[in-house]
N, C-alpha and C positions, 0 to 999 in steps of 0.2 A: 504494500500500499505506501503511495506517495502522499506525503504530508507536506503542505506548503504553508502551514500556519503555525510554524515553530520559530521561536526568536533565535535559536542556536544556529540554525542554517537556512539557506535559501530554499532548499528542498531536502526533505528527509525520507529516505525509504526504510520501511519497516517490515521485517520478516519475522514470522513466529511459527513455531509448532507446538500447538497447545498439549499434544501427547506427551512430550518431553519436557515441556516448559523452557524450550529453548528459545532464543530471540536473537536478532541482529538490527542494529540501526546504523544506517550509513548516511552521513551528512555530505550534501553538495553545496558548496558555498556559492555557486552560480558563477564561478571563474574558471578554477582549475578544473582539468579533466583527467589529470594524471594521478592526483592523490586525493583521498576521501578519509575524512574521519569516520572510524568504524568502531562500534562497540557490539560485543556479543556475548552471550551467555548461556550456560546449559550444555547438555551432553553432545548435543548436535551443534557444531561450529557452522551456523547457516551461511554466514558470508563466504568462509572458506569453501563450502559446497558450491556456491554461485561462481565463485573464482576457478574453482577446478572445472565446472562445466564450460566456462567460457573459453578457457585454454584448450580444452577437449574440441570445441567449436572451431577455434582458431586452427588447431593442428589438422583438422579434417577439411581445411581449405575454406573456411566460412560458408558451407553450402546453404543454399536457399531454402526457404519453407517447404516447397515442394519436394525435397529430399528428406525429409524427417519423418519418422514414424514414432508415435508414442503408444505403448502398450501398457494397460492398467490391468493388474490382475490381483484379486484378493488371495491372500495366502492363510486365511483362517483368523489371523490375529489383527491384520493390518492390510493396507493396500500397497503393492509395489507399483513403481512407476518405473518403465525402462524406456530410454529414448535411444534410438538407433538411426544411423546414417546409412542408407543402402548405397553401394557403390554405384 
């Protein structure tokens, strides 16, 4: 969720996983695009997960949306999301 009503930053991205009580806040000051203020808490480091996903996207050659597949499967206790990029 993007929050543009905060005093600390021009724009704030909030990520949360209610199941693990993990969260991350990323502040964008409206000027820099290479560095962001990041705070995260919990067993899942959500911002680290976003960074890894972006790095995988770049390593795959920045494929367009038409090359992505999202599979969602329940495993009995939770739902698993898998993203694949067909060749």
